ChimeraX commands (.cxc) that place a marker at each C-alpha (Angstrom):
marker #1 position 16.60,124.17,3.81 radius 0.5
marker #1 position 14.94,126.27,1.17 radius 0.5
marker #1 position 16.81,129.38,0.11 radius 0.5
marker #1 position 14.91,132.47,-0.97 radius 0.5
marker #1 position 14.99,132.01,-4.71 radius 0.5
marker #1 position 11.59,133.59,-5.39 radius 0.5
marker #1 position 10.02,130.19,-5.98 radius 0.5
marker #1 position 7.51,128.60,-3.63 radius 0.5
marker #1 position 7.93,124.92,-2.72 radius 0.5
marker #1 position 5.63,122.57,-4.55 radius 0.5
marker #1 position 4.49,119.15,-3.37 radius 0.5
marker #1 position 7.22,116.54,-3.57 radius 0.5
marker #1 position 7.03,114.19,-6.52 radius 0.5
marker #1 position 7.81,110.55,-5.76 radius 0.5
marker #1 position 11.33,109.57,-6.70 radius 0.5
marker #1 position 11.79,106.54,-8.94 radius 0.5
marker #1 position 12.34,103.12,-7.36 radius 0.5
marker #1 position 15.20,102.39,-9.76 radius 0.5
marker #1 position 18.12,104.87,-9.44 radius 0.5
marker #1 position 18.55,106.54,-12.84 radius 0.5
marker #1 position 21.67,106.97,-14.99 radius 0.5
marker #1 position 23.76,110.01,-14.09 radius 0.5
marker #1 position 26.18,112.41,-15.77 radius 0.5
marker #1 position 28.95,113.45,-13.36 radius 0.5
marker #1 position 31.50,116.23,-13.85 radius 0.5
marker #1 position 34.29,116.99,-11.40 radius 0.5
marker #1 position 34.66,113.43,-10.11 radius 0.5
marker #1 position 38.38,113.81,-9.33 radius 0.5
marker #1 position 37.82,116.36,-6.53 radius 0.5
marker #1 position 36.85,115.82,-2.91 radius 0.5
marker #1 position 33.09,116.10,-3.34 radius 0.5
marker #1 position 33.12,114.56,-6.81 radius 0.5
marker #1 position 34.85,111.40,-5.59 radius 0.5
marker #1 position 32.37,111.10,-2.74 radius 0.5
marker #1 position 29.49,111.58,-5.17 radius 0.5
marker #1 position 30.76,108.87,-7.52 radius 0.5
marker #1 position 31.15,106.38,-4.68 radius 0.5
marker #1 position 27.74,107.14,-3.19 radius 0.5
marker #1 position 25.95,107.05,-6.54 radius 0.5
marker #1 position 27.37,103.64,-7.36 radius 0.5
marker #1 position 26.63,102.34,-3.86 radius 0.5
marker #1 position 23.03,103.52,-4.28 radius 0.5
marker #1 position 22.66,101.55,-7.51 radius 0.5
marker #1 position 22.82,104.28,-10.15 radius 0.5
marker #1 position 23.82,102.68,-13.46 radius 0.5
marker #1 position 25.55,103.84,-15.50 radius 0.5
marker #1 position 27.33,106.84,-14.03 radius 0.5
marker #1 position 28.93,108.67,-16.95 radius 0.5
marker #1 position 32.06,110.33,-15.58 radius 0.5
marker #1 position 33.45,113.28,-17.54 radius 0.5
marker #1 position 37.23,113.58,-17.22 radius 0.5
marker #1 position 39.84,115.87,-18.72 radius 0.5
marker #1 position 42.32,113.01,-19.08 radius 0.5
marker #1 position 42.30,109.22,-19.17 radius 0.5
marker #1 position 42.12,107.85,-15.61 radius 0.5
marker #1 position 45.23,106.12,-14.30 radius 0.5
marker #1 position 43.12,103.51,-12.51 radius 0.5
marker #1 position 40.03,101.73,-13.87 radius 0.5
marker #1 position 36.75,103.10,-12.58 radius 0.5
marker #1 position 34.41,100.96,-10.51 radius 0.5
marker #1 position 31.85,98.75,-12.21 radius 0.5
marker #1 position 28.91,100.87,-13.27 radius 0.5
marker #1 position 31.00,103.96,-14.04 radius 0.5
marker #1 position 31.95,104.89,-17.60 radius 0.5
marker #1 position 34.77,107.34,-18.31 radius 0.5
marker #1 position 34.42,110.00,-21.03 radius 0.5
marker #1 position 37.52,112.10,-21.72 radius 0.5
marker #1 position 36.32,115.54,-22.80 radius 0.5
marker #1 position 37.35,119.12,-23.42 radius 0.5
marker #1 position 34.89,121.42,-21.65 radius 0.5
marker #1 position 35.62,124.13,-24.19 radius 0.5
marker #1 position 34.26,121.87,-26.94 radius 0.5
marker #1 position 31.96,119.30,-25.34 radius 0.5
marker #1 position 30.54,116.59,-27.59 radius 0.5
marker #1 position 26.96,115.36,-27.29 radius 0.5
marker #1 position 26.55,113.64,-23.94 radius 0.5
marker #1 position 24.82,110.32,-23.20 radius 0.5
marker #1 position 21.18,110.63,-22.24 radius 0.5
marker #1 position 20.67,110.75,-18.47 radius 0.5
marker #1 position 17.85,112.25,-16.37 radius 0.5
marker #1 position 20.29,113.32,-13.63 radius 0.5
marker #1 position 23.46,115.42,-13.92 radius 0.5
marker #1 position 25.75,116.42,-11.06 radius 0.5
marker #1 position 28.55,118.97,-11.23 radius 0.5
marker #1 position 31.36,119.22,-8.67 radius 0.5
marker #1 position 33.80,121.19,-10.85 radius 0.5
marker #1 position 35.78,123.67,-8.79 radius 0.5
marker #1 position 39.22,125.16,-8.30 radius 0.5
marker #1 position 40.84,128.03,-6.42 radius 0.5
marker #1 position 42.46,131.25,-7.54 radius 0.5
marker #1 position 45.85,129.87,-6.45 radius 0.5
marker #1 position 45.38,126.69,-8.49 radius 0.5
marker #1 position 43.98,128.49,-11.53 radius 0.5
marker #1 position 46.73,131.11,-11.58 radius 0.5
marker #1 position 44.60,133.97,-12.88 radius 0.5
marker #1 position 41.08,135.34,-12.77 radius 0.5
marker #1 position 40.52,134.32,-16.40 radius 0.5
marker #1 position 41.59,130.74,-15.75 radius 0.5
marker #1 position 39.45,130.56,-12.62 radius 0.5
marker #1 position 36.38,131.80,-14.51 radius 0.5
marker #1 position 37.04,129.30,-17.30 radius 0.5
marker #1 position 36.87,126.44,-14.78 radius 0.5
marker #1 position 34.27,127.54,-12.25 radius 0.5
marker #1 position 31.93,129.34,-14.62 radius 0.5
marker #1 position 32.48,128.42,-18.26 radius 0.5
marker #1 position 33.09,124.68,-17.78 radius 0.5
marker #1 position 30.16,124.36,-15.36 radius 0.5
marker #1 position 27.81,126.15,-17.73 radius 0.5
marker #1 position 29.07,124.17,-20.73 radius 0.5
marker #1 position 28.40,120.91,-18.89 radius 0.5
marker #1 position 24.93,122.04,-17.81 radius 0.5
marker #1 position 24.03,123.16,-21.33 radius 0.5
marker #1 position 25.18,119.85,-22.81 radius 0.5
marker #1 position 23.31,117.91,-20.12 radius 0.5
marker #1 position 20.14,119.89,-20.82 radius 0.5
marker #1 position 20.47,119.04,-24.52 radius 0.5
marker #1 position 20.91,115.36,-23.59 radius 0.5
marker #1 position 17.56,115.33,-21.79 radius 0.5
marker #1 position 18.62,115.95,-18.19 radius 0.5
marker #1 position 15.76,117.23,-16.03 radius 0.5
marker #1 position 17.48,117.18,-12.61 radius 0.5
marker #1 position 20.72,119.11,-12.27 radius 0.5
marker #1 position 22.76,119.46,-9.09 radius 0.5
marker #1 position 25.79,121.68,-8.58 radius 0.5
marker #1 position 28.32,122.28,-5.81 radius 0.5
marker #1 position 28.62,126.05,-5.38 radius 0.5
marker #1 position 30.04,127.77,-2.30 radius 0.5
marker #1 position 29.01,129.55,0.88 radius 0.5
marker #1 position 28.78,133.26,0.11 radius 0.5
marker #1 position 28.02,132.88,-3.61 radius 0.5
marker #1 position 26.61,136.20,-4.78 radius 0.5
marker #1 position 26.66,137.72,-8.29 radius 0.5
marker #1 position 27.04,141.18,-6.70 radius 0.5
marker #1 position 29.84,140.27,-4.31 radius 0.5
marker #1 position 33.00,142.39,-4.26 radius 0.5
marker #1 position 34.98,139.17,-3.83 radius 0.5
marker #1 position 35.82,137.71,-7.23 radius 0.5
marker #1 position 35.47,134.08,-6.10 radius 0.5
marker #1 position 32.01,134.58,-4.61 radius 0.5
marker #1 position 30.91,136.73,-7.55 radius 0.5
marker #1 position 31.81,134.05,-10.11 radius 0.5
marker #1 position 30.00,131.40,-8.06 radius 0.5
marker #1 position 26.93,133.63,-7.90 radius 0.5
marker #1 position 27.06,134.38,-11.61 radius 0.5
marker #1 position 27.16,130.71,-12.57 radius 0.5
marker #1 position 24.20,130.03,-10.25 radius 0.5
marker #1 position 22.26,132.73,-12.12 radius 0.5
marker #1 position 23.21,131.23,-15.47 radius 0.5
marker #1 position 22.11,127.75,-14.37 radius 0.5
marker #1 position 18.71,129.05,-13.28 radius 0.5
marker #1 position 18.26,130.59,-16.72 radius 0.5
marker #1 position 18.69,127.20,-18.41 radius 0.5
marker #1 position 15.27,126.13,-17.17 radius 0.5
marker #1 position 15.93,122.74,-15.59 radius 0.5
marker #1 position 12.80,121.15,-14.17 radius 0.5
marker #1 position 14.75,120.53,-10.95 radius 0.5
marker #1 position 17.85,122.52,-9.98 radius 0.5
marker #1 position 19.69,121.80,-6.72 radius 0.5
marker #1 position 22.42,124.17,-5.53 radius 0.5
marker #1 position 24.66,123.13,-2.64 radius 0.5
marker #1 position 26.61,125.87,-0.86 radius 0.5
marker #1 position 29.12,124.19,1.47 radius 0.5
marker #1 position 31.46,126.02,3.79 radius 0.5
marker #1 position 35.13,125.02,4.06 radius 0.5
marker #1 position 35.65,121.42,2.93 radius 0.5
marker #1 position 37.37,119.24,5.52 radius 0.5
marker #1 position 38.98,116.46,3.52 radius 0.5
marker #1 position 42.35,114.94,2.67 radius 0.5
marker #1 position 43.59,116.26,-0.67 radius 0.5
marker #1 position 46.89,114.38,-0.50 radius 0.5
marker #1 position 45.56,111.45,-2.51 radius 0.5
marker #1 position 43.98,113.60,-5.22 radius 0.5
marker #1 position 47.18,114.70,-6.89 radius 0.5
marker #1 position 46.20,118.33,-6.34 radius 0.5
marker #1 position 48.53,121.17,-5.34 radius 0.5
marker #1 position 48.62,122.08,-1.67 radius 0.5
marker #1 position 46.16,124.79,-0.61 radius 0.5
marker #1 position 47.98,126.66,2.19 radius 0.5
marker #1 position 45.08,129.01,3.00 radius 0.5
marker #1 position 42.67,126.08,3.26 radius 0.5
marker #1 position 45.10,124.09,5.44 radius 0.5
marker #1 position 45.53,127.08,7.78 radius 0.5
marker #1 position 41.77,127.65,8.01 radius 0.5
marker #1 position 41.19,123.99,8.87 radius 0.5
marker #1 position 43.94,124.02,11.48 radius 0.5
marker #1 position 42.24,126.97,13.16 radius 0.5
marker #1 position 38.65,125.76,12.93 radius 0.5
marker #1 position 38.87,122.01,13.57 radius 0.5
marker #1 position 39.64,122.33,17.31 radius 0.5
marker #1 position 36.65,124.66,17.87 radius 0.5
marker #1 position 34.27,123.29,15.24 radius 0.5
marker #1 position 31.72,122.00,17.76 radius 0.5
marker #1 position 31.27,125.53,19.13 radius 0.5
marker #1 position 30.91,127.21,15.76 radius 0.5
marker #1 position 27.50,127.84,14.19 radius 0.5
marker #1 position 26.64,125.00,11.81 radius 0.5
marker #1 position 26.73,127.39,8.87 radius 0.5
marker #1 position 30.43,128.08,9.45 radius 0.5
marker #1 position 31.69,124.66,10.51 radius 0.5
marker #1 position 33.99,122.80,8.11 radius 0.5
marker #1 position 31.98,120.14,6.31 radius 0.5
marker #1 position 33.06,116.70,5.16 radius 0.5
marker #1 position 32.93,116.03,1.38 radius 0.5
marker #1 position 30.80,112.94,2.03 radius 0.5
marker #1 position 28.27,115.13,3.87 radius 0.5
marker #1 position 28.04,117.50,0.92 radius 0.5
marker #1 position 27.64,114.59,-1.50 radius 0.5
marker #1 position 24.97,112.92,0.64 radius 0.5
marker #1 position 22.93,116.11,1.01 radius 0.5
marker #1 position 23.14,116.87,-2.70 radius 0.5
marker #1 position 22.23,113.33,-3.73 radius 0.5
marker #1 position 19.30,113.21,-1.30 radius 0.5
marker #1 position 17.97,116.57,-2.53 radius 0.5
marker #1 position 18.28,115.43,-6.14 radius 0.5
marker #1 position 16.01,112.53,-5.25 radius 0.5
marker #1 position 13.49,114.28,-3.01 radius 0.5
marker #1 position 13.46,118.04,-3.66 radius 0.5
marker #1 position 10.33,119.72,-5.03 radius 0.5
marker #1 position 10.18,120.90,-8.61 radius 0.5
marker #1 position 11.98,124.20,-9.13 radius 0.5
marker #1 position 15.15,125.66,-7.63 radius 0.5
marker #1 position 16.26,124.14,-4.33 radius 0.5
marker #1 position 19.17,125.36,-2.23 radius 0.5
marker #1 position 21.09,123.40,0.41 radius 0.5
marker #1 position 22.72,125.53,3.10 radius 0.5
marker #1 position 25.97,124.34,4.63 radius 0.5
marker #1 position 24.30,124.05,8.05 radius 0.5
marker #1 position 21.86,121.48,6.68 radius 0.5
marker #1 position 24.66,119.28,5.38 radius 0.5
marker #1 position 25.59,118.36,8.95 radius 0.5
marker #1 position 22.23,116.75,9.55 radius 0.5
marker #1 position 21.86,113.01,9.34 radius 0.5
marker #1 position 20.14,111.43,6.37 radius 0.5
marker #1 position 16.47,110.60,6.99 radius 0.5
marker link #1:1,2 radius 0.2
marker link #1:2,3 radius 0.2
marker link #1:3,4 radius 0.2
marker link #1:4,5 radius 0.2
marker link #1:5,6 radius 0.2
marker link #1:6,7 radius 0.2
marker link #1:7,8 radius 0.2
marker link #1:8,9 radius 0.2
marker link #1:9,10 radius 0.2
marker link #1:10,11 radius 0.2
marker link #1:11,12 radius 0.2
marker link #1:12,13 radius 0.2
marker link #1:13,14 radius 0.2
marker link #1:14,15 radius 0.2
marker link #1:15,16 radius 0.2
marker link #1:16,17 radius 0.2
marker link #1:17,18 radius 0.2
marker link #1:18,19 radius 0.2
marker link #1:19,20 radius 0.2
marker link #1:20,21 radius 0.2
marker link #1:21,22 radius 0.2
marker link #1:22,23 radius 0.2
marker link #1:23,24 radius 0.2
marker link #1:24,25 radius 0.2
marker link #1:25,26 radius 0.2
marker link #1:26,27 radius 0.2
marker link #1:27,28 radius 0.2
marker link #1:28,29 radius 0.2
marker link #1:29,30 radius 0.2
marker link #1:30,31 radius 0.2
marker link #1:31,32 radius 0.2
marker link #1:32,33 radius 0.2
marker link #1:33,34 radius 0.2
marker link #1:34,35 radius 0.2
marker link #1:35,36 radius 0.2
marker link #1:36,37 radius 0.2
marker link #1:37,38 radius 0.2
marker link #1:38,39 radius 0.2
marker link #1:39,40 radius 0.2
marker link #1:40,41 radius 0.2
marker link #1:41,42 radius 0.2
marker link #1:42,43 radius 0.2
marker link #1:43,44 radius 0.2
marker link #1:44,45 radius 0.2
marker link #1:45,46 radius 0.2
marker link #1:46,47 radius 0.2
marker link #1:47,48 radius 0.2
marker link #1:48,49 radius 0.2
marker link #1:49,50 radius 0.2
marker link #1:50,51 radius 0.2
marker link #1:51,52 radius 0.2
marker link #1:52,53 radius 0.2
marker link #1:53,54 radius 0.2
marker link #1:54,55 radius 0.2
marker link #1:55,56 radius 0.2
marker link #1:56,57 radius 0.2
marker link #1:57,58 radius 0.2
marker link #1:58,59 radius 0.2
marker link #1:59,60 radius 0.2
marker link #1:60,61 radius 0.2
marker link #1:61,62 radius 0.2
marker link #1:62,63 radius 0.2
marker link #1:63,64 radius 0.2
marker link #1:64,65 radius 0.2
marker link #1:65,66 radius 0.2
marker link #1:66,67 radius 0.2
marker link #1:67,68 radius 0.2
marker link #1:68,69 radius 0.2
marker link #1:69,70 radius 0.2
marker link #1:70,71 radius 0.2
marker link #1:71,72 radius 0.2
marker link #1:72,73 radius 0.2
marker link #1:73,74 radius 0.2
marker link #1:74,75 radius 0.2
marker link #1:75,76 radius 0.2
marker link #1:76,77 radius 0.2
marker link #1:77,78 radius 0.2
marker link #1:78,79 radius 0.2
marker link #1:79,80 radius 0.2
marker link #1:80,81 radius 0.2
marker link #1:81,82 radius 0.2
marker link #1:82,83 radius 0.2
marker link #1:83,84 radius 0.2
marker link #1:84,85 radius 0.2
marker link #1:85,86 radius 0.2
marker link #1:86,87 radius 0.2
marker link #1:87,88 radius 0.2
marker link #1:88,89 radius 0.2
marker link #1:89,90 radius 0.2
marker link #1:90,91 radius 0.2
marker link #1:91,92 radius 0.2
marker link #1:92,93 radius 0.2
marker link #1:93,94 radius 0.2
marker link #1:94,95 radius 0.2
marker link #1:95,96 radius 0.2
marker link #1:96,97 radius 0.2
marker link #1:97,98 radius 0.2
marker link #1:98,99 radius 0.2
marker link #1:99,100 radius 0.2
marker link #1:100,101 radius 0.2
marker link #1:101,102 radius 0.2
marker link #1:102,103 radius 0.2
marker link #1:103,104 radius 0.2
marker link #1:104,105 radius 0.2
marker link #1:105,106 radius 0.2
marker link #1:106,107 radius 0.2
marker link #1:107,108 radius 0.2
marker link #1:108,109 radius 0.2
marker link #1:109,110 radius 0.2
marker link #1:110,111 radius 0.2
marker link #1:111,112 radius 0.2
marker link #1:112,113 radius 0.2
marker link #1:113,114 radius 0.2
marker link #1:114,115 radius 0.2
marker link #1:115,116 radius 0.2
marker link #1:116,117 radius 0.2
marker link #1:117,118 radius 0.2
marker link #1:118,119 radius 0.2
marker link #1:119,120 radius 0.2
marker link #1:120,121 radius 0.2
marker link #1:121,122 radius 0.2
marker link #1:122,123 radius 0.2
marker link #1:123,124 radius 0.2
marker link #1:124,125 radius 0.2
marker link #1:125,126 radius 0.2
marker link #1:126,127 radius 0.2
marker link #1:127,128 radius 0.2
marker link #1:128,129 radius 0.2
marker link #1:129,130 radius 0.2
marker link #1:130,131 radius 0.2
marker link #1:131,132 radius 0.2
marker link #1:132,133 radius 0.2
marker link #1:133,134 radius 0.2
marker link #1:134,135 radius 0.2
marker link #1:135,136 radius 0.2
marker link #1:136,137 radius 0.2
marker link #1:137,138 radius 0.2
marker link #1:138,139 radius 0.2
marker link #1:139,140 radius 0.2
marker link #1:140,141 radius 0.2
marker link #1:141,142 radius 0.2
marker link #1:142,143 radius 0.2
marker link #1:143,144 radius 0.2
marker link #1:144,145 radius 0.2
marker link #1:145,146 radius 0.2
marker link #1:146,147 radius 0.2
marker link #1:147,148 radius 0.2
marker link #1:148,149 radius 0.2
marker link #1:149,150 radius 0.2
marker link #1:150,151 radius 0.2
marker link #1:151,152 radius 0.2
marker link #1:152,153 radius 0.2
marker link #1:153,154 radius 0.2
marker link #1:154,155 radius 0.2
marker link #1:155,156 radius 0.2
marker link #1:156,157 radius 0.2
marker link #1:157,158 radius 0.2
marker link #1:158,159 radius 0.2
marker link #1:159,160 radius 0.2
marker link #1:160,161 radius 0.2
marker link #1:161,162 radius 0.2
marker link #1:162,163 radius 0.2
marker link #1:163,164 radius 0.2
marker link #1:164,165 radius 0.2
marker link #1:165,166 radius 0.2
marker link #1:166,167 radius 0.2
marker link #1:167,168 radius 0.2
marker link #1:168,169 radius 0.2
marker link #1:169,170 radius 0.2
marker link #1:170,171 radius 0.2
marker link #1:171,172 radius 0.2
marker link #1:172,173 radius 0.2
marker link #1:173,174 radius 0.2
marker link #1:174,175 radius 0.2
marker link #1:175,176 radius 0.2
marker link #1:176,177 radius 0.2
marker link #1:177,178 radius 0.2
marker link #1:178,179 radius 0.2
marker link #1:179,180 radius 0.2
marker link #1:180,181 radius 0.2
marker link #1:181,182 radius 0.2
marker link #1:182,183 radius 0.2
marker link #1:183,184 radius 0.2
marker link #1:184,185 radius 0.2
marker link #1:185,186 radius 0.2
marker link #1:186,187 radius 0.2
marker link #1:187,188 radius 0.2
marker link #1:188,189 radius 0.2
marker link #1:189,190 radius 0.2
marker link #1:190,191 radius 0.2
marker link #1:191,192 radius 0.2
marker link #1:192,193 radius 0.2
marker link #1:193,194 radius 0.2
marker link #1:194,195 radius 0.2
marker link #1:195,196 radius 0.2
marker link #1:196,197 radius 0.2
marker link #1:197,198 radius 0.2
marker link #1:198,199 radius 0.2
marker link #1:199,200 radius 0.2
marker link #1:200,201 radius 0.2
marker link #1:201,202 radius 0.2
marker link #1:202,203 radius 0.2
marker link #1:203,204 radius 0.2
marker link #1:204,205 radius 0.2
marker link #1:205,206 radius 0.2
marker link #1:206,207 radius 0.2
marker link #1:207,208 radius 0.2
marker link #1:208,209 radius 0.2
marker link #1:209,210 radius 0.2
marker link #1:210,211 radius 0.2
marker link #1:211,212 radius 0.2
marker link #1:212,213 radius 0.2
marker link #1:213,214 radius 0.2
marker link #1:214,215 radius 0.2
marker link #1:215,216 radius 0.2
marker link #1:216,217 radius 0.2
marker link #1:217,218 radius 0.2
marker link #1:218,219 radius 0.2
marker link #1:219,220 radius 0.2
marker link #1:220,221 radius 0.2
marker link #1:221,222 radius 0.2
marker link #1:222,223 radius 0.2
marker link #1:223,224 radius 0.2
marker link #1:224,225 radius 0.2
marker link #1:225,226 radius 0.2
marker link #1:226,227 radius 0.2
marker link #1:227,228 radius 0.2
marker link #1:228,229 radius 0.2
marker link #1:229,230 radius 0.2
marker link #1:230,231 radius 0.2
marker link #1:231,232 radius 0.2
marker link #1:232,233 radius 0.2
marker link #1:233,234 radius 0.2
view
């Protein structure tokens, strides 16, 4: 599942027996919620959860909420791992500027702050088709933020590029995404016949693949294709 990043795989380094503390941004979305649950189930303590507002419900034991403004992030707690699942849509954002502020600026601000806090392993949820030279604004922004993350020089950088997320947004308090709902309605009945790269993927599958790669991937830049997210955990 290596993507052609110009870096050759190096021998795997053994992952620690004790799951390390984690910084997590974007925990209120589909993949972010799955990540938080899986990290806590796997024994990561603490999981520092960055939120834009105070949570309405207490977080699970082991998770610590930090209400932040991504435009002016404070110093973050020290953690060797950081995971970013920040993401919106053009419809939700309302404008290209607002979309870039969320999917580029906030992601890069979090990564920069995590790097300053001593993070060596950074994982991010990008998107299928991310390309800094794309004519599509959404894909171009995703590609540009991937470029910017590479330039930060993390010892380990994991980039997940899922296809369409197949999850229930009703309980997230998010606006309806008509285009996404239509795409899912069309693809779900024929998903088994679609190439793995184009099948809708469950948020838990994305979270599992990202978490596993954070633990096991070689040093350098590691990409997870959407097709590989459908595979069972070893």
